[in-house]
VEXMIZA-216655 format. One record per residue: residue in three letters; residue number from 0; x, y, z of N, C-alpha, C in turn. Coordinates in nm, 3 decimals, always signed. Atoms other than C-alpha are relative to their C-alpha. Layout:
N
(r 'ALA', NUM, (X, Y, Z), (X, Y, Z), (X, Y, Z))
...
END
This chain:
84
(r 'MET', 0, (+0.096, -0.109, +0.070), (+10.907, +7.409, +15.061), (+0.097, +0.151, +0.008))
(r 'ASP', 1, (-0.049, -0.111, -0.044), (+11.098, +7.744, +14.984), (-0.101, +0.085, -0.008))
(r 'PHE', 2, (+0.117, -0.117, -0.051), (+10.886, +8.015, +15.148), (-0.006, +0.097, -0.165))
(r 'ARG', 3, (-0.038, -0.095, +0.110), (+11.007, +8.248, +14.826), (-0.112, -0.073, -0.168))
(r 'ARG', 4, (+0.083, +0.061, +0.123), (+10.869, +7.972, +14.584), (-0.146, +0.009, +0.042))
(r 'ARG', 5, (+0.118, +0.064, -0.044), (+10.527, +7.893, +14.775), (-0.042, +0.182, -0.039))
(r 'ILE', 6, (+0.053, -0.160, +0.038), (+10.473, +8.313, +14.767), (-0.060, -0.003, -0.118))
(r 'LYS', 7, (+0.047, -0.008, +0.129), (+10.488, +8.283, +14.408), (-0.130, -0.075, -0.048))
(r 'GLU', 8, (+0.118, +0.081, +0.028), (+10.249, +8.004, +14.386), (-0.107, +0.064, +0.066))
(r 'VAL', 9, (+0.110, -0.021, -0.078), (+10.033, +8.113, +14.634), (-0.072, +0.125, -0.156))
(r 'CYS', 10, (+0.048, -0.063, +0.066), (+10.019, +8.456, +14.407), (-0.078, -0.026, -0.179))
(r 'GLN', 11, (+0.086, +0.103, +0.133), (+9.958, +8.214, +14.084), (-0.118, -0.018, +0.041))
(r 'GLU', 12, (+0.170, +0.048, -0.048), (+9.686, +8.094, +14.285), (-0.118, +0.101, -0.011))
(r 'LYS', 13, (+0.152, -0.082, -0.032), (+9.511, +8.386, +14.345), (-0.012, +0.119, -0.130))
(r 'GLY', 14, (+0.027, -0.066, +0.114), (+9.582, +8.529, +14.011), (+0.042, +0.147, +0.015))
(r 'ILE', 15, (-0.092, -0.103, +0.017), (+9.787, +8.817, +14.079), (+0.149, -0.005, -0.023))
(r 'THR', 16, (-0.137, -0.002, +0.011), (+10.116, +8.909, +14.033), (+0.125, +0.065, +0.094))
(r 'GLN', 17, (-0.101, -0.059, -0.093), (+10.427, +9.040, +14.264), (-0.034, +0.113, -0.031))
(r 'LYS', 18, (+0.016, -0.153, +0.031), (+10.372, +9.370, +14.124), (-0.102, +0.047, +0.080))
(r 'ASP', 19, (+0.144, +0.015, -0.120), (+10.039, +9.346, +14.254), (-0.026, +0.021, +0.139))
(r 'LEU', 20, (+0.000, +0.019, -0.121), (+10.100, +9.233, +14.555), (+0.044, +0.086, +0.093))
(r 'ALA', 21, (-0.083, -0.153, -0.015), (+10.364, +9.517, +14.616), (-0.059, +0.072, +0.016))
(r 'GLU', 22, (+0.079, -0.123, -0.044), (+10.097, +9.746, +14.580), (-0.117, -0.004, +0.134))
(r 'ARG', 23, (+0.081, +0.066, -0.050), (+9.849, +9.578, +14.775), (+0.080, +0.006, +0.168))
(r 'LEU', 24, (-0.077, -0.007, -0.109), (+10.145, +9.593, +15.050), (+0.018, +0.171, +0.006))
(r 'GLY', 25, (-0.069, -0.166, +0.038), (+10.212, +9.965, +14.952), (+0.138, +0.020, +0.012))
(r 'ILE', 26, (-0.140, +0.019, +0.059), (+10.569, +9.918, +14.870), (+0.020, -0.038, -0.177))
(r 'THR', 27, (-0.006, +0.035, +0.119), (+10.731, +9.903, +14.539), (+0.058, -0.167, +0.016))
(r 'ASP', 28, (-0.028, +0.125, +0.055), (+10.812, +9.576, +14.351), (+0.118, -0.035, +0.040))
(r 'ILE', 29, (-0.162, +0.004, -0.049), (+11.174, +9.650, +14.407), (-0.020, -0.083, +0.144))
(r 'SER', 30, (-0.023, +0.044, -0.124), (+11.143, +9.633, +14.783), (-0.078, -0.138, +0.058))
(r 'LEU', 31, (+0.036, +0.127, -0.028), (+10.939, +9.333, +14.779), (+0.078, -0.135, -0.051))
(r 'ASN', 32, (-0.090, +0.096, +0.053), (+11.165, +9.135, +14.587), (+0.127, +0.021, +0.108))
(r 'LYS', 33, (-0.142, -0.021, -0.120), (+11.500, +9.269, +14.845), (-0.096, -0.068, +0.086))
(r 'THR', 34, (+0.043, +0.071, -0.111), (+11.240, +9.126, +15.109), (+0.013, -0.110, -0.033))
(r 'LEU', 35, (-0.003, +0.160, -0.010), (+11.218, +8.800, +14.957), (+0.140, -0.051, +0.003))
(r 'ARG', 36, (-0.122, +0.059, +0.011), (+11.537, +8.790, +14.864), (+0.092, -0.035, +0.131))
(r 'GLY', 37, (-0.053, +0.065, -0.144), (+11.682, +8.817, +15.252), (-0.005, -0.137, +0.043))
(r 'GLU', 38, (-0.016, +0.121, -0.077), (+11.770, +8.527, +15.426), (-0.132, -0.053, +0.075))
(r 'TYR', 39, (+0.145, +0.039, -0.068), (+11.513, +8.531, +15.672), (-0.086, +0.162, +0.028))
(r 'PRO', 40, (+0.087, -0.092, -0.045), (+11.235, +8.798, +15.674), (-0.026, +0.036, +0.120))
(r 'GLN', 41, (+0.101, -0.036, -0.153), (+11.085, +8.962, +15.943), (-0.111, -0.051, +0.001))
(r 'LEU', 42, (+0.136, +0.044, -0.004), (+10.831, +8.769, +16.088), (-0.118, +0.135, +0.001))
(r 'GLN', 43, (+0.132, -0.120, +0.036), (+10.591, +9.121, +16.054), (-0.015, -0.008, -0.171))
(r 'SER', 44, (+0.051, -0.046, +0.222), (+10.677, +9.143, +15.631), (-0.071, -0.134, +0.018))
(r 'LEU', 45, (+0.124, +0.111, +0.086), (+10.534, +8.784, +15.609), (-0.111, -0.026, +0.076))
(r 'GLU', 46, (+0.163, +0.024, -0.013), (+10.218, +8.827, +15.811), (-0.052, +0.092, -0.085))
(r 'LYS', 47, (+0.070, -0.040, +0.082), (+10.163, +9.126, +15.625), (-0.022, -0.042, -0.159))
(r 'ILE', 48, (+0.000, +0.084, +0.068), (+10.228, +8.920, +15.325), (-0.120, -0.074, -0.025))
(r 'ALA', 49, (+0.136, +0.085, +0.000), (+9.992, +8.677, +15.414), (-0.140, +0.062, -0.002))
(r 'SER', 50, (+0.096, -0.006, -0.049), (+9.752, +8.869, +15.523), (-0.029, +0.119, -0.152))
(r 'ALA', 51, (+0.031, -0.028, +0.133), (+9.766, +9.102, +15.149), (-0.025, -0.127, -0.082))
(r 'LEU', 52, (+0.016, +0.137, +0.133), (+9.719, +8.740, +14.984), (-0.108, -0.084, +0.060))
(r 'ASN', 53, (+0.120, +0.074, -0.052), (+9.427, +8.639, +15.226), (+0.028, -0.092, +0.063))
(r 'VAL', 54, (-0.001, +0.188, -0.002), (+9.561, +8.309, +15.321), (+0.082, +0.038, +0.174))
(r 'PRO', 55, (-0.103, -0.003, -0.129), (+9.733, +8.201, +15.657), (+0.104, +0.005, +0.037))
(r 'ILE', 56, (-0.169, -0.027, +0.057), (+10.093, +8.267, +15.728), (+0.014, -0.136, -0.030))
(r 'THR', 57, (-0.053, +0.099, +0.013), (+10.132, +7.919, +15.765), (+0.003, -0.040, -0.190))
(r 'ASP', 58, (+0.019, +0.001, +0.133), (+10.033, +7.881, +15.394), (+0.160, +0.008, -0.131))
(r 'LEU', 59, (-0.124, -0.015, +0.037), (+10.353, +8.060, +15.306), (+0.099, -0.093, -0.013))
(r 'PHE', 60, (-0.136, +0.103, -0.020), (+10.599, +7.773, +15.420), (-0.065, -0.158, -0.058))
(r 'GLU', 61, (+0.050, +0.181, +0.031), (+10.328, +7.435, +15.338), (+0.024, -0.010, -0.139))
(r 'GLN', 62, (+0.009, +0.090, +0.161), (+10.323, +7.217, +15.042), (-0.123, +0.039, -0.049))
(r 'PRO', 63, (+0.143, -0.014, +0.010), (+10.014, +7.278, +14.845), (-0.073, -0.125, +0.036))
(r 'LYS', 64, (+0.015, +0.132, +0.013), (+9.789, +6.993, +14.908), (-0.021, -0.081, -0.130))
(r 'GLN', 65, (+0.024, +0.094, +0.150), (+9.747, +6.694, +14.646), (-0.124, +0.029, -0.008))
(r 'ASN', 66, (+0.106, +0.015, +0.066), (+9.484, +6.658, +14.427), (-0.127, +0.138, +0.023))
(r 'VAL', 67, (+0.072, -0.113, +0.026), (+9.354, +7.018, +14.467), (+0.055, +0.151, -0.055))
(r 'ILE', 68, (-0.041, -0.124, +0.040), (+9.363, +7.340, +14.289), (-0.125, +0.106, +0.052))
(r 'ALA', 69, (+0.074, -0.114, +0.062), (+9.228, +7.698, +14.284), (-0.004, +0.060, -0.081))
(r 'CYS', 70, (+0.040, -0.044, +0.100), (+9.010, +7.862, +14.093), (+0.057, +0.129, -0.006))
(r 'PRO', 71, (-0.054, -0.121, +0.013), (+9.241, +8.165, +13.931), (-0.087, +0.139, -0.006))
(r 'LYS', 72, (+0.115, -0.102, -0.006), (+8.929, +8.391, +13.919), (-0.011, +0.014, +0.155))
(r 'CYS', 73, (+0.041, -0.012, -0.138), (+8.792, +8.378, +14.250), (+0.054, -0.060, +0.137))
(r 'GLY', 74, (-0.050, +0.080, -0.120), (+9.014, +8.134, +14.461), (-0.050, -0.122, +0.085))
(r 'THR', 75, (+0.033, +0.119, -0.063), (+8.802, +7.853, +14.530), (+0.095, -0.093, +0.048))
(r 'ILE', 76, (-0.103, +0.085, -0.005), (+8.977, +7.574, +14.622), (-0.082, -0.129, -0.044))
(r 'LEU', 77, (+0.037, +0.099, +0.106), (+8.910, +7.278, +14.417), (+0.014, -0.168, +0.008))
(r 'GLU', 78, (-0.081, +0.159, -0.018), (+8.951, +6.878, +14.476), (-0.026, -0.043, -0.107))
(r 'ILE', 79, (-0.022, +0.065, +0.106), (+9.052, +6.685, +14.213), (-0.039, -0.150, +0.012))
(r 'LYS', 80, (-0.029, +0.144, -0.032), (+8.938, +6.315, +14.224), (+0.000, -0.071, -0.147))
(r 'GLU', 81, (-0.061, +0.117, +0.140), (+9.076, +6.042, +13.981), (-0.133, -0.077, +0.005))
(r 'LYS', 82, (+0.094, +0.095, +0.041), (+8.790, +5.876, +13.786), (+0.015, -0.159, +0.005))
(r 'GLU', 83, (-0.059, +0.147, +0.006), (+8.772, +5.525, +13.855), (-0.096, -0.066, -0.099))
END
């Protein structure tokens, strides 16, 4: 999975916009977009993004787990079970 798309997904799961993320990072949303458009952002930038999103850096690259969702209000991970 493309890390850019995954960062957008994590933002959605956390209920924040990319502009909110940029504010948490202390940069403009334009600077964030430039960082994410780069072919290979610096590890330091990705660490800051993960920290601002309060997730491990590996979450920026992993596929979301199947049958789980994150509460958009509090971020709690909820497991969805199929009805038998």
